[in-house]
DOSE-403075 format. One record per residue (C-alpha): x, y, z. Coordinates in steps of 0.2 Angstrom, whole numbers, padded with zeros to 4 digits, always signed. Each point is the difference from the previous one (the first is absolute). Example, Ala and Ser with C-alpha at 12.3 -4.5 7.8 and 13.67 -1.06 7.14 Angstrom:
! residues 2
+0062-0022+0039/+0006+0017-0003/
! end
This chain:
! residues 115
+0000+0000+0000/+0013+0012+0005/+0013-0005-0014/+0018-0004+0003/+0007+0015-0009/+0014+0009+0008/-0004+0015-0011/+0002+0016+0009/-0013+0013-0005/+0007+0018+0001/-0009+0014+0009/-0005+0008-0016/-0007-0016-0007/-0010-0003+0016/-0007+0017-0001/-0005-0002-0018/-0009-0017+0004/-0009+0008+0015/-0006+0014-0012/-0006-0012-0012/-0010-0009+0013/-0007+0017+0006/-0005+0004-0018/-0008-0017-0003/-0010+0001+0017/-0007+0017-0006/-0005-0008-0017/-0008-0015+0009/-0010+0012+0011/-0006+0008-0016/-0005-0016-0008/-0009-0006+0015/-0008+0016+0006/-0009+0009-0014/-0004+0018+0005/-0017-0001-0009/-0017-0002+0008/-0007-0017+0002/-0007-0006-0016/-0013-0013-0005/+0006-0001-0017/+0007-0017-0005/+0013+0008-0012/+0007+0010+0015/+0000-0016+0010/+0010-0009-0014/+0013+0013-0001/+0002+0000+0019/+0002-0019+0000/+0013+0002-0013/+0009+0013+0010/+0000-0011+0015/+0008-0014-0010/+0013+0012-0005/+0003+0005+0018/+0001-0018+0005/+0013-0003-0014/+0010+0014+0007/-0001-0006+0018/+0005-0018-0005/+0016+0007-0009/+0005+0012+0014/-0004-0008+0017/+0017-0008+0001/+0008+0017-0004/-0009+0006+0016/+0006-0014+0010/+0018+0002-0006/-0001+0019+0003/-0005-0004+0018/+0016-0011+0001/+0011+0013-0007/+0001-0010-0016/+0009-0014+0008/-0001-0015-0012/-0008+0011-0014/+0003-0007-0017/-0001+0015-0012/+0001-0010-0016/-0015-0011+0006/-0010+0015+0004/+0002+0008-0017/-0003-0017-0008/-0017-0001+0009/-0003+0018-0006/+0002-0006-0018/-0012-0014+0003/-0014+0011+0007/+0003+0012-0015/-0003-0015-0012/-0015-0006+0010/-0008+0017+0000/+0004+0009-0017/-0007+0017-0001/-0001+0003+0018/+0016+0010+0001/+0010-0010+0013/+0015+0004-0010/+0000+0018+0008/+0005-0008+0016/+0018-0003-0007/+0000+0018-0005/-0005+0006+0017/+0014-0010+0008/+0013+0006-0013/-0005+0018+0001/+0000+0000+0019/+0017-0008+0000/+0007+0014-0012/-0007+0013+0011/-0017+0004-0007/-0016-0002+0010/-0015-0008-0007/-0017-0002+0008/-0015-0007-0010/
! end
């Protein structure tokens, strides 16, 4: 579960992963908590169901990142994390999960990105 990696994550990389997690949490909240009034329209229900499935995919991908962040990234396998990211992008085309790599990379290089 925690991996055998002796890879040491730099402070800058840790901060970028934590920022990625923050941005994803905001996106998850937005998917799960629409700001519109309660609707009886089945089209709206379908869209909300679809959005909740997207939030679930995001949570499935990132729950271990939250764990490793709480462990100060001890045992974190960066290559595996980004491989799982590629898989979620393939499973959910058109959702825009690719942007999370951009969020990470931009934060790592000094840019701040929030949804």
